[in-house]
C-alpha angles and dihedrals in degrees: 000000000000115000110304125163130178140249139148140142120256114262134236118293095038114121123254090247088055093050093061093051125058121225091277108115093268096114091102127023097256100032093105089060089062089073110064119216090278093054109039123113112254105241096203121192117159105317119210115257111272126201115249093227123142092249092056095047095046087062095053100036089081092078096046093043096053092046104048109024124257102126111258098256141138091256092058096045094043092045092056091046090052090047092054091047088057095248093129101163091052090045091054091051092051096043098046097085094042091049100044104029121182092322091064089220130101123256130197091270129127089245089059090049092052092045091054091048091049092052091049094044093052091046091052092046092054092046090054087055091051091250098128094151091055090046092057096073090061096041094046090055091050093050092047092053098038104030096162097060109103094199091058092052091047094051091044089051092051091053090048091050092048088051091051097251093129102163091054091044090054091052091052092049092052092046092051090051092050088056093045118010091189095053101129097196091050089055089050090050090050092051093045094052092047090053090052089049089054094246099129099163092057090043091055090051091052093048091051090049088051091055091051091052089048092054091055090056103027090242119193092233087072088075090058100044107020115126138157096247130049119259120260132190088268098049101048113135117247097219101065097119092046092053092042093055091043092051097047101035098058105266092119136058089305088075091052090048092050091051091051092051089051090053090053092047088055090054096258095125095153092055092045090049091055091055092047090049090052090050090050091052089051096043107023092168096057107105092192093060092048091049092052090048089051088052092054092048089051094050089051092051094250093138103168092049091048092052091046092054096045090050089051090051091051091049087060095045116007093188096052099131097205092054092044092054093042091056090050090051091049092052094044094047088053092055095255091126100157092046090049092049093047090049095050096041095053104125091231091060099046112122121235119262114286116290136161090261110091092347095162091050089052092048092050090051091049090049094049093049090047092053090054091046091053092049090051092049097250094132095162089061089058090056092044095052100042106031095075091061112094126233098356090168088071103023102044111000095181090059089052088052089051090056089050090051092052090051091048091052090049091053094249094138099163096055091041090054092050092054093048091048091050091052093051090048093048095045106037093166098051116097097198094068093049090047095054093042092051090047090051092054092046093050090053095046095249096139097163091054091046090052089052091054092048089053091050092049113140106276096230091055100044109124093027118140091258093050094048093047094052091046090055092043089055093047092052093044090054092045094245097132132252132265099183099142093059093046095046089054088064094049117120100177138037106225088136120048127229092255094071091048091048092054090048089052090050091053091051092048091053092049090052093050097256092131099161092051091048091049093049093048089053090047090054090055092046090053087058089057094252102125115150132168092259092048095050092044090056094042093051093048091048093050091052088064097048117094110243093234090060093055097050111183090357090072087086090064117132125190116257119241111255138175112270111248090238089063096055097090099042092045090049091052091046092052092049092051090050091052096252093126098147092051091047092052093046089055092055092044090050091054095046093053088071100025110035089160091065104106095185089064093042092053088059096062109100092204090058087066102032105038094067095049089067082086085075093059098071 
């Protein structure tokens, strides 16, 4: 998927308090704590420039790796670092194993995407140095692995032509045009090869066809070759090969575009946005440029501008998949869930069945539609959209987690547990998969299994807020006491708010016979408007053990009516379907403030699913 980002204004029916806060977890003071570091939305402003060194990229590759496949390994992180340092041949060598795996074939993972880009970038670099024969080894590997990408065939054909292998170059030009009849550079390649083969009449026909294709898309090559009359055998330009190599090897706007994407990938979204905006001014009829500009606006939180640009891109090409999915992401990220789902599920915008062409774009679209289906309660649609994709555990781990969530909400605990266990096994360094697996065991009373997961916790994350909380939760659940004050003193971050720790303390006090303390701790949470079924059950049991004379006036206390925990999921889905998306989300946030271990509530937070996929956008 190119470089989309999201933005949109909240829709009608969303409260005034909602309007002044984006869909970021800021609806209530501690909502942002409900998303641990691996699940929070990235509130990007203008990030300081970061060096593209290997050490920097190894730190951030964790997010991309766990989202989109490519096993989190040194080869992947180092390969991306080498790519961004412009060492493309070395990058390709490092990325090859991460991209192909044991199957020796590419998947829809981010590693595969980077591997393909590294092969192309090295091929282009060598072509710029007039080393077409050296470039062929990289381009031939790319074409062999991704044989349905017209740009690969076109670039390969240009290298073949530059190396004097004209018959093969002609075949590549024709194949690229079969895949995309309006591909301007492929027409230019076709014309160039025919000129070199001394077939000027056919070359003129191809050049005229190229100009017609260019007019439909306002292509920049029109400026070079536009003329009032059609080309004939006698009027053919003599610089076709020069312009072909310049166009395909990066001496044109593609180089500018690549530089802008690199800026965004380094966190410099404002600078990248400025380049995209300049490209849009130069080529206002290029939907790709407008989509990338929309992405930059979205990442910077400029929602209205993002939606304006993506709508402009869709006006130019209503079936442009990247723009279609970006608009859906914008709407969903803004809390307009029903509008986003309706937009994406429109029959005219449905992607074709999975193929090797644009596989990661198709997978992203399937994931985005599945997230919206889960939030609306259509759990079967999640299975239907994602199950056909192979090896999601490796290729797109977050999509595998989405399938597990749908099974959990359907009560299919055994299959859900298997998926969660597979994710933890595949990604032994990623805290999120250990967190959800441990929570799953705790929710189902499998304390020994939960203890085993806590002992296997990724070494670099042991002692994190999430790890400490679940350790204490397990201790209390097993009646082994509670040492929260000592552990909190070691805390360095606030992924979990004080409310969850207070409730845990109340549970421990009740277990130890300190009924009044437990009751008063529960009362404190109720006074904050955080009553839940579990809280009131504990508070009522604690009060029953407190002598009336100790309570004084409080002995008249009666429990407040609350929604049963079992109704949380169906009521959330009902609210979403009725268009009350802000209220539905606030209900889930409310529950997670006391019960962060409750996966069923966590699955219902849209930012839990959408915040991480921003890693795709760069």
